[in-house]
VEXKOL-870666 format. One record per residue: residue number from 1; x, y, z of N, C-alpha, C in turn. Coordinates in steps of 0.05 Angstrom, whole numbers. Each point is the difference from the previous one (the first is absolute). Example, Ala and Ser with C-alpha at 12.3 -4.5 7.8 and 13.67 -1.06 7.14 Angstrom:
<rs>
+-----+--------+--------+--------+--------+--------+--------+--------+--------+--------+
:   n :    nxx :    nyy :    nzz :   caxx :   cayy :   cazz :    cxx :    cyy :    czz :
+-----+--------+--------+--------+--------+--------+--------+--------+--------+--------+
:   1 :    264 :   -114 :    156 :    -18 :     24 :      0 :     18 :     24 :      0 :
:   2 :     -7 :     21 :    -14 :     16 :     24 :      1 :    -15 :     22 :     14 :
+-----+--------+--------+--------+--------+--------+--------+--------+--------+--------+
</rs>
This chain:
<rs>
+-----+--------+--------+--------+--------+--------+--------+--------+--------+--------+
:   n :    nxx :    nyy :    nzz :   caxx :   cayy :   cazz :    cxx :    cyy :    czz :
+-----+--------+--------+--------+--------+--------+--------+--------+--------+--------+
:   1 :    529 :   -200 :   -144 :    -11 :     21 :    -16 :    -10 :     23 :     17 :
:   2 :    -14 :     -6 :     22 :     -9 :     21 :     19 :     15 :     -4 :     26 :
:   3 :      4 :     23 :     14 :     15 :     -1 :     25 :    -13 :    -18 :     21 :
:   4 :     15 :     -4 :     22 :     -9 :    -18 :     21 :    -27 :      7 :     11 :
:   5 :     -5 :     26 :      3 :    -26 :      8 :     13 :    -22 :      3 :    -20 :
:   6 :      5 :     -2 :    -26 :    -21 :      2 :    -20 :     -7 :     29 :     -7 :
:   7 :     16 :     19 :     11 :     -7 :     28 :     -5 :      1 :      8 :    -29 :
:   8 :     18 :    -12 :    -16 :      2 :      7 :    -28 :    -26 :     -9 :    -15 :
:   9 :    -10 :    -23 :      8 :    -25 :     -9 :    -12 :    -23 :     18 :      8 :
:  10 :     -2 :      8 :     24 :    -21 :     18 :     10 :      2 :     27 :    -14 :
:  11 :     24 :     11 :     -2 :      4 :     25 :    -14 :     -7 :     -1 :    -29 :
:  12 :      6 :    -23 :    -13 :     -7 :     -4 :    -28 :    -31 :      0 :     -2 :
:  13 :    -13 :    -14 :     18 :    -29 :     -1 :     -1 :    -12 :     27 :      3 :
:  14 :      9 :     16 :     19 :    -10 :     27 :      5 :      5 :     17 :    -25 :
:  15 :     23 :     -2 :    -11 :      7 :     15 :    -25 :    -20 :     -7 :    -22 :
:  16 :     -4 :    -26 :     -4 :    -19 :     -9 :    -21 :    -28 :     10 :      5 :
:  17 :     -9 :     -1 :     25 :    -27 :     10 :      6 :     -2 :     30 :     -5 :
:  18 :     21 :     15 :      8 :      0 :     29 :     -4 :     -1 :      6 :    -30 :
:  19 :     15 :    -15 :    -16 :      0 :      4 :    -29 :    -27 :     -6 :    -12 :
:  20 :    -13 :    -22 :      9 :    -27 :     -6 :     -9 :    -19 :     22 :      6 :
:  21 :      1 :     10 :     25 :    -18 :     22 :      8 :      4 :     24 :    -18 :
:  22 :     25 :      7 :     -5 :      7 :     23 :    -17 :    -13 :     -4 :    -27 :
:  23 :      3 :    -23 :    -11 :    -12 :     -6 :    -27 :    -30 :      3 :      1 :
:  24 :    -13 :    -11 :     20 :    -29 :      3 :      3 :     -9 :     29 :      1 :
:  25 :     14 :     15 :     16 :     -7 :     29 :      3 :      6 :     15 :    -26 :
:  26 :     21 :     -6 :    -14 :      6 :     13 :    -25 :    -21 :     -7 :    -21 :
:  27 :     -9 :    -25 :     -1 :    -21 :     -8 :    -19 :    -26 :     14 :      6 :
:  28 :     -7 :      3 :     26 :    -24 :     14 :      8 :      2 :     29 :     -8 :
:  29 :     23 :     12 :      3 :      4 :     28 :     -7 :     -3 :      4 :    -30 :
:  30 :     10 :    -19 :    -16 :     -3 :      2 :    -29 :    -30 :     -1 :     -8 :
:  31 :    -15 :    -17 :     13 :    -29 :     -2 :     -6 :    -14 :     27 :      7 :
:  32 :      8 :     12 :     21 :    -11 :     26 :      8 :      7 :     21 :    -22 :
:  33 :     25 :      0 :     -8 :      9 :     20 :    -20 :    -14 :     -5 :    -27 :
:  34 :     -7 :    -25 :     -6 :    -14 :     -6 :    -25 :    -30 :      4 :      2 :
:  35 :     -9 :      7 :     24 :    -29 :      4 :      4 :    -15 :    -25 :      3 :
:  36 :     13 :    -23 :      4 :    -13 :    -25 :      3 :     -6 :     -8 :     29 :
:  37 :      9 :     17 :     18 :     -6 :     -4 :     28 :     -1 :     27 :     14 :
:  38 :    -15 :      1 :     21 :     -2 :     26 :     15 :     22 :      2 :     21 :
:  39 :      9 :     24 :      4 :     20 :      5 :     20 :    -13 :     -3 :     28 :
:  40 :     12 :    -15 :     17 :    -11 :     -4 :     27 :     10 :     21 :     19 :
:  41 :    -15 :      4 :     21 :      8 :     19 :     21 :     26 :    -12 :     13 :
:  42 :     16 :     17 :     11 :     26 :     -8 :     11 :     -3 :    -22 :     21 :
:  43 :    -20 :      4 :     18 :     -3 :    -21 :     21 :     -7 :    -27 :    -11 :
:  44 :    -17 :      0 :    -21 :     -8 :    -26 :    -12 :     23 :    -12 :    -16 :
:  45 :     16 :     18 :    -14 :     23 :     -9 :    -14 :     20 :    -14 :     19 :
:  46 :      5 :     13 :     22 :     19 :    -11 :     20 :    -10 :    -26 :     12 :
:  47 :    -26 :      0 :      7 :    -12 :    -24 :     11 :      3 :    -24 :    -19 :
:  48 :     -6 :      5 :    -25 :      1 :    -21 :    -21 :     29 :     -9 :     -4 :
:  49 :     19 :     19 :      0 :     28 :     -7 :     -4 :     10 :    -18 :     23 :
:  50 :     -7 :      8 :     25 :      9 :    -15 :     23 :    -13 :    -28 :      0 :
:  51 :    -25 :     -1 :     -7 :    -14 :    -26 :     -1 :     13 :    -18 :    -22 :
:  52 :      6 :     11 :    -23 :     13 :    -15 :    -21 :     26 :    -12 :      9 :
:  53 :     16 :     18 :     13 :     26 :     -9 :     10 :     -3 :    -22 :     22 :
:  54 :    -18 :      4 :     18 :     -4 :    -20 :     21 :    -10 :    -27 :    -11 :
:  55 :    -16 :      1 :    -21 :    -10 :    -25 :    -11 :     23 :    -17 :    -12 :
:  56 :     21 :     13 :     -7 :     24 :    -15 :    -10 :     12 :    -17 :     21 :
:  57 :     -6 :      6 :     25 :     12 :    -16 :     23 :    -17 :    -24 :      7 :
:  58 :    -25 :     -2 :    -10 :    -18 :    -21 :      8 :     12 :    -28 :     -2 :
:  59 :     14 :     -7 :    -22 :     11 :    -27 :     -1 :     21 :     -6 :     21 :
:  60 :     11 :     21 :     12 :     22 :     -4 :     18 :     -7 :     11 :     28 :
:  61 :    -25 :      5 :      5 :     -8 :     14 :     25 :      8 :    -16 :     25 :
:  62 :      1 :    -26 :     -2 :      7 :    -16 :     23 :     30 :      5 :      8 :
:  63 :     16 :      6 :    -19 :     29 :      4 :      4 :      8 :     29 :      1 :
:  64 :    -18 :     18 :     -6 :      7 :     28 :     -2 :     11 :     13 :     26 :
:  65 :    -12 :     -6 :     23 :     12 :     11 :     25 :     29 :     -8 :      3 :
:  66 :      7 :    -24 :     -6 :     28 :     -9 :      2 :     18 :     15 :    -20 :
:  67 :    -11 :      4 :    -24 :     15 :     14 :    -21 :      5 :     29 :      9 :
:  68 :    -20 :     13 :     12 :      4 :     27 :      9 :     21 :      1 :     22 :
:  69 :      0 :    -20 :     18 :     20 :      0 :     21 :     28 :     -4 :    -11 :
:  70 :      3 :    -15 :    -21 :     26 :     -3 :    -13 :      9 :     27 :    -12 :
:  71 :    -19 :     14 :    -13 :      7 :     25 :    -12 :      8 :     21 :     20 :
:  72 :     -9 :     -3 :     25 :      7 :     19 :     21 :     26 :     -7 :     15 :
:  73 :     13 :    -21 :     -8 :     26 :     -6 :     12 :     20 :     22 :     -7 :
:  74 :     18 :      7 :     18 :     17 :     24 :     -5 :     14 :      0 :    -27 :
:  75 :     10 :    -23 :     -9 :     15 :     -1 :    -25 :    -19 :      3 :    -24 :
:  76 :    -26 :     -3 :      3 :    -19 :      3 :    -22 :    -14 :     27 :     -1 :
:  77 :      3 :     16 :     21 :    -15 :     25 :      1 :      6 :     19 :    -23 :
:  78 :     25 :      4 :     -8 :      5 :     18 :    -23 :    -15 :     -8 :    -25 :
:  79 :      1 :    -25 :     -7 :    -15 :    -10 :    -24 :    -30 :      3 :      3 :
:  80 :    -10 :     -6 :     24 :    -28 :      2 :      5 :    -10 :     29 :     -2 :
:  81 :     15 :     18 :     12 :     -7 :     28 :     -2 :      2 :     11 :    -28 :
:  82 :     19 :    -10 :    -15 :      2 :      8 :    -28 :    -25 :     -7 :    -16 :
:  83 :    -10 :    -24 :      5 :    -24 :     -9 :    -14 :    -24 :     17 :      9 :
:  84 :     -1 :      5 :     26 :    -22 :     16 :     10 :     -1 :     28 :    -12 :
:  85 :     24 :     13 :     -1 :      1 :     27 :    -10 :     -6 :      1 :    -30 :
:  86 :      8 :    -21 :    -15 :     -6 :     -1 :    -28 :    -30 :     -3 :     -5 :
:  87 :    -13 :    -15 :     17 :    -29 :     -4 :     -3 :    -15 :     26 :      7 :
:  88 :     10 :     15 :     19 :    -13 :     25 :      8 :      2 :     20 :    -23 :
:  89 :     22 :      0 :    -15 :      3 :     18 :    -22 :    -20 :     -7 :    -22 :
+-----+--------+--------+--------+--------+--------+--------+--------+--------+--------+
</rs>
């Protein structure tokens, strides 16, 4: 199901986490638009977004360094960079 090095599983996990973060941020934005939450300063918004995303790694923190090293293998770099650039957008 997943390749020898597990990169497909790791990429799937990263994609899922990015999707979850996007949903969280969209929900927060809707609350601000509805007047049910205050708009945060940019630095606080970014800090909270990064913290939320990092907390998604907690269950896998012991294995995360190995996962990152797999994503940095030459044949995985295009997919890894694609996920990174989509998250930046």
